C-alpha positions in Angstrom: 122.5 96.6 72.6 121.6 100.0 74.0 123.1 102.3 76.6 120.8 104.1 79.1 121.9 107.0 81.3 119.4 107.5 84.1 119.4 111.2 85.3 122.9 112.0 84.0 124.4 115.0 85.7 127.7 115.9 84.1 127.7 117.1 80.5 131.3 116.0 79.5 130.6 112.5 80.7 127.4 112.3 78.5 129.4 113.7 75.6 132.1 111.1 76.0 129.5 108.3 76.3 127.8 109.6 73.2 131.1 109.4 71.4 131.6 105.8 72.6 128.1 104.9 71.4 128.8 106.4 67.9 132.1 104.3 67.8 130.2 101.1 68.6 127.0 101.8 66.6 125.0 101.7 69.9 121.8 103.6 70.6 121.9 106.0 73.6 119.0 106.8 75.8 118.9 109.7 78.3 116.3 109.6 81.0 115.3 112.9 82.5 115.8 114.9 84.5 119.1 115.8 83.0 121.6 117.8 85.0 122.4 120.0 82.0 121.0 121.1 78.6 121.9 119.1 75.6 122.8 122.3 73.9 125.7 122.9 76.3 129.1 123.3 74.7 130.6 120.8 77.2 128.5 117.9 75.9 129.4 118.7 72.3 133.0 119.3 73.2 133.4 115.9 74.8 131.5 114.2 72.0 133.6 116.2 69.5 132.1 116.5 66.0 130.5 113.0 66.5 127.6 114.3 68.7 125.4 114.9 65.7 125.8 111.2 64.8 124.6 109.9 68.2 121.5 107.7 67.8 119.8 109.5 70.8 116.4 109.2 72.5 115.5 111.4 75.4 112.8 110.1 77.8 110.8 112.3 80.2 111.3 109.9 83.1 112.1 106.3 84.1 108.4 105.3 84.0 108.1 106.4 80.3 111.3 104.6 79.4 110.3 101.4 81.2 106.8 101.5 79.7 108.1 101.8 76.2 110.5 98.8 76.7 108.1 96.5 78.6 109.5 93.0 78.3 113.0 94.2 77.4 115.9 93.0 79.6 117.4 95.9 81.5 120.9 95.3 82.9 121.7 97.7 85.7 125.1 98.5 87.0 126.5 99.1 90.5 129.9 99.6 92.1 129.2 97.2 94.9 126.4 94.7 94.1 125.6 92.2 91.4 127.4 89.7 89.2 131.0 90.6 88.1 130.5 92.4 84.8 132.9 90.0 83.0 130.9 86.9 84.2 127.4 88.1 83.2 125.5 86.4 80.4 124.7 89.4 78.2 122.2 89.2 75.3 122.2 91.2 72.1 119.1 93.1 72.9 120.1 94.2 76.4 119.7 97.7 77.7 122.8 98.6 79.7 121.6 101.1 82.4 123.8 103.5 84.4 122.7 105.7 87.2 123.5 109.3 88.1 127.2 110.1 88.6 127.0 111.4 92.2 124.5 108.9 93.7 124.2 105.9 91.4 121.0 103.9 91.3 118.8 103.8 94.4 118.3 100.6 96.5 114.8 100.0 95.2 116.0 99.8 91.6 119.0 97.7 92.5 116.7 95.3 94.4 114.1 95.2 91.6 116.6 94.3 88.9 118.8 92.2 91.2 118.9 89.3 88.7 120.3 91.5 86.0 122.6 93.6 88.1 126.3 93.8 87.2 129.2 95.3 89.1 132.7 96.6 88.1 134.9 95.9 91.1 137.0 98.7 92.7 139.5 98.5 95.4 141.3 101.1 97.6 140.0 104.5 98.5 138.1 105.1 95.1 134.3 105.3 95.6 133.5 104.8 91.9 134.8 104.9 88.4 133.9 107.7 86.0 130.7 106.8 84.3 132.2 107.1 80.8 134.9 104.6 81.8 132.2 102.3 83.3 130.1 102.4 80.2 133.1 101.6 78.0 134.0 98.6 80.2 130.6 97.1 80.3 129.6 98.0 76.7 132.7 96.5 75.0 132.5 93.4 77.3 128.8 92.9 76.4 129.4 93.4 72.7 132.3 90.9 72.8 130.4 88.3 74.8 127.4 88.4 72.5 129.4 88.2 69.3 128.2 91.7 68.3 131.8 93.0 68.5 132.9 90.6 65.7 129.7 91.3 63.7 130.4 95.1 63.8 134.1 94.5 62.9 132.8 92.6 59.8 130.3 95.4 59.1 127.3 93.3 59.9 
């Protein structure tokens, strides 16, 4: 299971997601352009002293990431479209992909990956959840549904 942030914009969110990835032994991919420098104190502050332990790969763009993972199953997330995240049939080798904080993933990507698109429902006046919250919800659900959560609890 891997987490992919496509064009992340907000350093503290990326730091917090990095911390979650360390806590779950999950690889993190960042797809450029980034809205910040990885040297920024905000990224490291949110990731605390765990940032150096993040299993991190940075990609020049989506095409480079996609080419390197041809044949892999990419699960994209949306606030409004797709299968309810808790009802999706995750697989252990999935790449969980999240779009930029301010605009999300574009309609072409959502359409292209419509069969592996999951949503976290929101009600009321809220437009979206914080991306670090969304990653936590989807990642822990996927780890649980695939049995990886129990494996990692046992140290496997």
